[in-house]
C-alpha positions in Angstrom: 54.9 50.8 12.6 52.3 50.6 9.6 48.8 48.8 10.0 46.0 47.6 8.7 42.0 47.5 9.7 38.8 46.6 8.0 36.2 49.0 9.9 32.4 48.4 9.8 30.6 51.3 10.0 26.8 51.9 11.7 24.8 54.4 12.2 24.0 57.2 9.9 26.1 56.6 7.9 25.1 55.9 4.0 23.7 59.6 2.3 25.4 61.7 4.7 28.9 62.4 2.9 30.6 59.6 4.4 32.9 58.2 1.8 32.9 61.8 0.5 34.9 63.0 3.8 36.5 59.5 4.1 38.1 59.8 0.9 39.3 63.2 1.6 40.7 63.2 4.5 42.3 59.5 4.0 44.1 60.9 0.9 45.1 64.3 2.9 46.8 62.1 6.2 48.3 59.7 3.5 46.3 56.5 4.3 45.6 53.6 1.7 42.9 52.0 1.4 39.2 52.0 0.2 35.6 52.6 1.7 31.9 51.8 0.5 28.7 51.5 1.2 26.9 48.2 2.0 23.3 47.2 1.1 22.3 46.6 4.6 23.3 50.4 5.6 26.4 50.0 7.0 29.6 51.5 5.4 32.5 48.9 5.3 36.0 50.8 5.0 39.8 49.1 4.6 42.4 51.3 6.2 46.1 51.3 6.5 49.0 53.6 7.5 50.6 54.5 11.2 47.6 53.9 14.0 47.8 57.2 15.0 47.1 58.2 11.8 44.3 55.9 11.5 42.5 57.3 14.8 43.0 61.0 13.3 40.3 59.6 10.8 38.6 58.2 12.6 37.8 61.0 15.0 37.2 63.8 12.2 34.6 61.3 11.0 33.1 61.2 14.7 32.9 64.6 14.4 31.0 65.7 11.1 27.9 67.0 10.6 25.7 64.9 9.5 27.6 61.5 10.0 26.5 59.2 13.6 28.5 56.4 13.8 26.7 54.4 16.5 28.6 51.1 16.8 32.1 50.2 15.0 33.7 46.9 14.2 37.1 46.4 13.6 39.8 43.7 12.5 42.9 43.7 12.0 44.3 42.6 8.0 47.1 41.7 6.7 48.9 44.8 4.7 48.9 45.4 1.0 50.6 47.0 -1.8 48.3 50.3 -2.7 49.4 53.6 -3.5 45.8 55.8 -2.3 42.6 55.5 -1.0 39.8 55.6 -3.1 35.8 54.8 -2.5 34.9 51.5 -4.0 31.2 50.7 -5.6 
């Protein structure tokens, strides 16, 4: 079953390679969506794929050396037609 989530990450998530790592791993896992920095210092992401694969991405991000995710807010979204995962500016 394919799902889509909008996730907001709080903590030490900007200036530590978060978007790079998220994009790299999401593409490797075959997920679609996007990631971008927010003006308040958080990072937001929409990610689409199998729930277990999305969980693999989140676990990978939690394990990165310089990233420190202190809080996440998740909400389900409607599915979208996409072909890749990208960084948004």
